[in-house]
N, C-alpha and C positions, 0 to 999 in steps of 0.2 A: 622261713620262706617256703612258699609252695612252688612246686615245679610242675608245669603243665606242658605236655608234648602234644603236637597236633600232626596228624597225617591224613591223607585222603585216599579213597578208592572211588574215583569219579571218572566219567568219560571226559575225553579231551575238551569237549565243548563247555564243560563246567569248571575246568581248572582255573580260569581267570577269576571266576567268582570265588572259588575256594581260596585262592591266593590273596584276594582282597579282604577276605574274612579272617585269615589266619592270625595275624598279630592281634587284631581286635578280640577275637574269641579267647585267645590265651590270656590277655589282660582281663577280660570280663570274667573268666573262670576264676582268676586269682582274686578279683574284687568280691565275687560271690562267696568264695571260701572265707575271705576275711569277714564278710557279713555273717557267715555261719560260725564265726570264731574258731576256724580251723587253720592250723599252721603246721608246716612240715609235711604236707601231703604231696604225694606223687600221683598225678592223674594223666591218663592219656585220652585224647579226643580223636575220634576218627569220623571224618565227613564222608558220607557214602551216597549212593543212589538207591532207588527202590529195590532193585534186584538183589543187591548185596545185603541189605537189611532184611529182606524177605527170607533169604536163606538162613540168616542168623535166627530170625524169629521162629522159623520152622524147626531148626535144629535144637535151639535152647529152650523154647517155650511151647513147642508143639502147635504153634498157631500159623495158619497159612496167611500169606500176604505181607505187605510192608507195614511198618509202624514208624512213628516219628523218632523215637529214642529208645535205646536199650542200654542198660547199665550192667556191667559185669564186676561185681564187688569182689575185691581180693582181701581187704581189711587185714593186712599184715604189717606189724611193726618190725623194723629192722634197724640195725646200727651200721652206719657208714664207717669207713676207716677214719679214725679221729674221734669216734664216739658219738657223732650226731645221730639222734634218733629220728627216723623218718617213718611216715605212714604210707604204705603202698595201698592206696585207696582202690584203684581199679581202672576200668576202661569205660568210656561213654562213646556210643556209636550213634551218630545223628544222621538221619536221611534228609538231605536238603529238599528233595521233591515233596516229602510229607510235611515238612515245615512250611513250605510254600502253600500247600493245600490247606493246612490248618489256618494259616494267616488269612487266606481268602475266605474260608468258612466262618472264622470267628470275627472277621472285620478288623483285624489288627495288622500292623506293619510286619513285614518279613523279619526284620531284625528283632523286633520285640518278641515275636514268637520263637525265634532262634534263641534269644536270651532265656525265655521261659523253659524251653526243653533242656537247655544246658543246666539251668538251676535244678530242674526236675531230676536230671541224671545225677547231679552232685548230691542231692538229698538222698537218692537211693544209695549212693556209695557211702553215705554217712550212716546207713542202716535203717532209714525210714522207709515206710511202705504205705500203700493205700489200698483199700478194698474195692473202691469204685472211683468214678471221676466226678463225684458231686463236689460242689464248692465248699461244703461243710467238712470235707475230709481234712484232718489236721495237717497232713503233709502238704496238701494243695494250698491250704491257707498260709502255711509257712513259705511255700514257693512264691505266692503272690506278694507276701510281705517283703521278701528279699528283692523281688523284681521291682517293687515300688521304691525301695530304699536306695537302689543303685542308679547311676546316671542313665538318662533315657536316650542319649545319643541321637536326638532328633536331627541335628545338623549333619552328622556323619551319615545317617540313613539317607537323607536327601541327596548327598553326594554320591551315594552308592546306587541310587535307583536306576540310572541309565545302564550301568554295567549289569545289574541284576536282571533287568528286563531283557537285555540283549542275550545274556547267557541262557536265560530260561527259554526264550523264543527259539534259540538254536537247538535246544534239547527237545526232541519230538514228544516226550511224555508230558510236557508241561504246557499249559495254555496261559497266556498273559491277560 
């Protein structure tokens, strides 16, 4: 069984959006890990704004400005009391404003793009990497294969649209 923890570092205006996403993202991360044939993983997810991820991006990658997702691989096996072996995979940090911009730029739904960056982060935690962002990259092909294999959540996304638009409109950095 995989264990996924989720936390946020978001302004108050986006807390309702994060709360509405939390259970879904934890479930989706577990489904993605199952699709990757991974079990016994411990993963933490952190939902943030542009400022928070920009600081991480500068500190850890030497790149200025925000990005959509950062993965911090730990890749350590450990044994719990009782002998169960667990894999401490690492942390995935997702910037919701960047996901929104990606979705708008690529003409896809917000939740679909959120799923994409979550899978992307999990693949990095599994040790995969990519040299560029071309569709022919093996990691990016794997990402799209996993995305296509999991539920699309179209009905759930429709229910979330009003909340998403309201939360985004309240946050000055996003346009709807």
